[in-house]
C-alpha positions in Angstrom: -6.8 -17.7 -5.3 -4.8 -17.5 -2.1 -2.2 -20.0 -0.9 -2.5 -20.5 2.8 0.5 -22.3 4.2 0.1 -23.2 7.9 1.3 -26.8 8.1 4.7 -27.1 9.8 7.4 -28.3 7.5 5.7 -27.2 4.2 8.1 -26.1 1.5 7.1 -23.7 -1.4 9.3 -23.6 -4.4 9.1 -23.4 -8.2 8.9 -26.2 -10.7 8.1 -25.7 -14.4 7.1 -22.1 -13.7 4.5 -23.3 -11.2 4.4 -22.9 -7.4 5.1 -26.4 -6.0 3.9 -26.9 -2.4 5.5 -29.9 -0.8 4.3 -31.3 2.6 3.9 -34.4 4.6 0.4 -35.4 5.7 -0.5 -38.6 7.6 3.0 -39.9 6.9 2.8 -39.4 3.1 4.6 -36.8 1.0 2.3 -34.7 -1.1 3.0 -32.2 -3.8 0.5 -29.6 -5.2 1.0 -27.2 -8.1 -0.4 -23.8 -8.7 -0.1 -21.5 -11.7 1.2 -18.1 -10.7 -1.5 -16.4 -12.9 -4.1 -17.7 -10.6 -2.5 -16.8 -7.2 -3.2 -13.4 -5.7 -1.3 -13.9 -2.4 0.6 -16.4 -0.3 0.1 -16.5 3.4 2.7 -18.4 5.4 2.8 -19.3 9.1 6.1 -19.9 10.9 7.5 -23.3 10.4 7.2 -23.3 6.6 10.0 -22.6 4.0 10.0 -20.5 0.9 12.6 -20.6 -1.9 14.0 -17.5 -3.5 12.8 -18.7 -6.8 9.2 -18.7 -5.4 9.8 -15.2 -4.1 11.0 -14.0 -7.5 8.1 -15.6 -9.3 5.7 -14.0 -6.9 7.2 -10.6 -7.3 7.1 -10.8 -11.1 3.4 -11.6 -10.9 2.6 -9.0 -8.3 1.7 -11.7 -5.7 1.8 -10.5 -2.1 3.7 -12.8 0.3 2.9 -12.4 4.0 4.5 -14.2 6.9 2.5 -14.7 10.1 3.2 -15.6 13.7 1.3 -18.7 15.0 -1.3 -16.4 16.4 -2.0 -14.7 13.1 0.0 -11.5 13.6 1.7 -10.5 10.4 5.4 -10.0 11.0 6.7 -9.3 7.5 5.9 -9.4 3.8 7.7 -9.3 0.4 7.0 -6.3 -1.8 8.2 -5.3 -5.2 11.1 -3.0 -4.9 9.6 -0.2 -7.1 7.3 2.2 -5.3 3.9 2.6 -6.9 3.1 6.2 -6.1 4.3 9.7 -5.7 6.1 10.7 -2.5 3.8 13.8 -2.3 1.1 11.6 -0.6 3.5 10.5 2.1 4.7 14.0 2.8 1.2 15.3 3.2 0.4 12.3 5.4 3.3 13.3 7.7 2.1 16.9 7.9 -1.4 15.8 8.6 -0.2 13.7 11.6 0.9 17.0 13.2 -2.2 19.1 12.8 -6.0 19.2 12.8 -6.3 17.1 9.7 -5.0 14.1 11.7 -7.6 14.9 14.4 -10.4 14.9 11.8 -9.5 11.6 10.3 -8.9 9.9 13.6 -12.3 10.9 14.9 -13.8 9.9 11.6 -12.3 6.4 11.7 -13.3 5.8 15.3 -16.9 7.0 14.9 -17.2 4.9 11.8 -16.0 1.9 13.7 -18.6 2.5 16.4 -21.3 3.0 13.8 -20.4 -0.3 12.3 -20.4 -2.0 15.7 -23.9 -0.5 16.4 -25.2 -1.8 13.0 -23.9 -5.3 13.8 -25.5 -5.2 17.3 -28.8 -4.1 15.6 -28.7 -7.1 13.3 -28.0 -9.4 16.3 -30.9 -7.8 18.2 -33.4 -8.5 15.4 -32.8 -12.2 15.8 -32.7 -12.3 19.6 -36.1 -11.0 20.9 -35.4 -12.2 24.5 -32.2 -10.1 24.6 -33.4 -7.2 22.4 -34.1 -4.8 25.3 -30.7 -5.3 26.9 -28.9 -5.0 23.6 -30.7 -1.8 22.8 -29.7 -0.4 26.1 -26.0 -1.0 25.4 -26.5 0.4 21.9 -27.7 3.7 23.4 -24.7 3.8 25.7 -22.3 3.3 22.7 -24.2 5.9 20.7 -23.6 8.4 23.5 -19.9 7.7 23.5 -19.7 8.1 19.7 -21.3 11.6 20.0 -18.7 12.5 22.7 -15.8 11.4 20.4 -17.3 13.3 17.4 -17.5 16.4 19.6 -13.9 16.5 20.7 -11.9 19.5 19.4 -8.2 20.0 19.1 -5.6 21.4 16.7 -3.4 18.3 17.1 -4.1 14.7 18.2 -2.2 15.3 21.6 -5.0 17.7 22.5 -7.6 15.0 22.7 -5.5 11.8 22.8 -6.1 10.7 26.4 -9.9 11.5 26.3 -10.2 9.8 22.9 -8.5 6.6 24.1 -10.6 6.6 27.3 -13.9 6.9 25.3 -12.8 4.3 22.8 -11.9 1.9 25.5 -15.2 2.3 27.3 -17.1 1.8 24.1 -15.2 -1.3 23.3 -15.8 -2.9 26.7 -19.5 -2.3 26.4 -19.6 -3.7 22.9 -17.6 -6.9 23.7 -19.7 -7.6 26.8 -22.7 -7.7 24.6 -21.1 -10.1 22.2 -19.9 -12.3 25.0 -23.4 -12.4 26.6 -24.9 -13.7 23.3 -22.5 -16.7 23.1 -23.0 -20.1 24.6 -22.0 -20.0 28.2 -18.9 -22.1 27.7 -17.5 -19.6 25.1 -18.3 -16.4 26.9 -15.2 -14.3 27.7 -14.0 -11.6 30.0 -13.2 -8.8 27.6 -10.4 -8.6 25.0 -7.1 -10.5 25.6 -4.2 -10.5 23.2 -1.0 -12.4 23.2 -1.8 -15.0 24.4 -5.6 -15.0 24.1 -7.2 -16.0 27.4 -10.1 -17.9 25.7 -11.0 -19.5 22.4 -13.1 -16.5 21.2 -10.2 -14.1 21.5 -7.8 -16.6 19.9 -10.0 -16.7 16.8 -10.5 -12.9 16.9 -6.8 -12.2 17.3 -6.0 -14.4 14.3 -8.7 -12.7 12.2 -7.4 -9.3 13.1 -3.9 -10.4 12.1 -5.2 -11.3 8.6 -7.1 -8.0 8.4 -3.9 -6.0 9.4 -2.2 -7.5 6.4 -5.0 -6.5 4.1 -5.1 -3.0 5.4 -1.3 -2.6 5.0 -1.7 -3.7 1.4 -4.5 -1.3 0.5 -2.5 1.6 2.1 0.7 0.8 0.2 -1.2 0.5 -3.1 -2.8 3.9 -2.4 0.6 5.4 -1.9 0.3 5.8 1.9 3.0 5.0 4.5 1.9 2.3 6.9 4.2 3.6 9.6 3.0 7.2 9.7 -0.1 7.2 11.8 -2.1 9.8 13.6 -3.3 8.3 16.9 -0.7 5.5 17.1 2.2 7.4 15.5 4.5 7.5 18.6 4.9 3.8 19.1 8.3 2.6 18.1 8.6 0.4 14.9 4.9 0.0 14.7 2.8 0.3 11.5 0.8 3.0 13.1 -1.3 4.0 10.1 -2.4 0.3 9.8 -3.7 0.5 13.3 -5.5 3.8 12.6 -7.0 2.9 9.3 -8.2 -0.6 10.3 -10.6 0.8 12.9 -13.8 1.0 10.7 -13.1 -2.5 9.4 -12.6 -4.4 12.6 -16.2 -5.4 12.6 -15.4 -7.6 9.6 -13.3 -9.9 11.7 -15.7 -9.6 14.7 -18.7 -10.6 12.6 -17.0 -13.6 11.0 -15.7 -14.9 14.3 -19.0 -14.3 16.2 -21.0 -16.1 13.5 -18.7 -19.1 13.6 -19.2 -19.4 17.4 -23.0 -18.7 17.3 -23.5 -21.2 14.5 -21.7 -23.9 16.6 -19.1 -24.5 14.0 -16.3 -24.2 16.5 -15.4 -26.9 19.1 -12.5 -27.8 21.3 -10.6 -29.4 18.4 -10.0 -26.0 16.8 -7.9 -24.5 19.6 -4.9 -25.7 21.7 -4.2 -24.9 25.3 -0.9 -23.1 25.7 0.8 -21.4 28.7 -1.6 -18.8 30.0 -4.1 -19.1 27.2 -5.2 -20.5 23.9 -4.0 -20.6 20.3 -5.6 -21.8 17.0 -4.3 -25.0 15.6 -4.2 -25.9 11.9 -7.8 -27.1 11.9 -9.0 -23.9 13.5 -7.0 -21.7 11.2 -8.4 -23.4 8.1 -11.9 -23.0 9.4 -11.4 -19.3 10.1 -9.6 -18.5 6.9 -12.2 -20.1 4.7 -14.9 -18.0 6.3 -12.9 -14.8 6.6 -11.5 -14.7 3.1 -14.9 -15.5 1.6 -16.4 -12.6 3.6 -13.6 -10.2 2.6 -12.9 -11.2 -1.0 -16.0 -13.0 -2.4 -19.1 -11.7 -0.7 -20.3 -8.2 -1.9 -21.7 -5.2 -0.2 -23.4 -2.1 -1.7 -20.8 0.6 -1.8 -20.9 3.9 -3.7 -23.9 2.7 -5.7 -22.2 -0.5 -6.8 -21.7 -4.1 -5.6 -18.2 -4.4 -4.3 -16.2 -6.9 -2.2 -15.2 -5.6 1.2 -11.5 -5.6 0.2 -12.3 -3.5 -2.9 -14.3 -1.1 -0.7 -11.3 -0.8 1.6 -9.1 -0.1 -1.3 -11.4 2.7 -2.6 -11.4 4.2 0.9 -7.6 4.2 1.0 -7.4 5.9 -2.4 -10.0 8.5 -1.3 -8.0 9.2 1.9 -4.8 9.6 -0.1 -6.5 11.9 -2.7 -7.9 14.1 0.0 -4.5 14.4 1.7 -3.2 16.0 -1.6 -6.5 17.7 -2.2 -7.2 15.7 -5.3 -10.9 15.0 -6.0 
């Protein structure tokens, strides 16, 4: 179970060795209690409060606490103070960021992302016969870009960085134009927009990406990897660069969930709020998204390595495999 705290003024503390969540709703004070043994993580938006007793109880039970901005971007988390792996992995990760190993992994993650995007478009095409030809045309363009990325050569990421970013950006623009064209006209959008989102679709997608960032950081740390030592994004100051690198193949998880919410007409104007220069999700929108996204990530299963796995488990297995290959452990 995950505790999702996104109501302003909510207070989380401990009573009788249980998490007690206190909030005011419709003018009435409410209290809810949760056993620590049943909680896997606590997600808190700004405007809520957390006691140190609750933090300690969470740490003792290996419960992840993540703090989000209003737009879903994770800005901090509480970890247990003891590292869970050898420093050898992080040393090899740093070395790889400076040589051809980093080039190999960066190309691998980006081509896998594009492959997943293509598979998603193919599934959409199969249910939209009137748009099938146009979708297939864009799929072929994206395939060509993927081949170009895979064919890039360099002994370090700087050798291919500008070309790689250009190809990735072009592929993304084509892909998102297809998604936009398949939405109801009122929800179509002009490409990606970030903080703030220029439209409701991007507001939902940004929040979903934020949740996914936190999941990716967790699987990296559990696997013994350093979230800050990236390959393609490594030079950005104070950025969890490896999170931004490693997340690439899994971005379609967020995109698929958000697209399905819009295409199934589950989203309306009551789920977003107009802010200066854009849109943000309100509490109702966040609840709708989180229910669908967490079910997609942590309950629904996919076939992975010959077994049925949740998507989060598959991500964790990929992180362990990456770490093991860095230290040449099979």
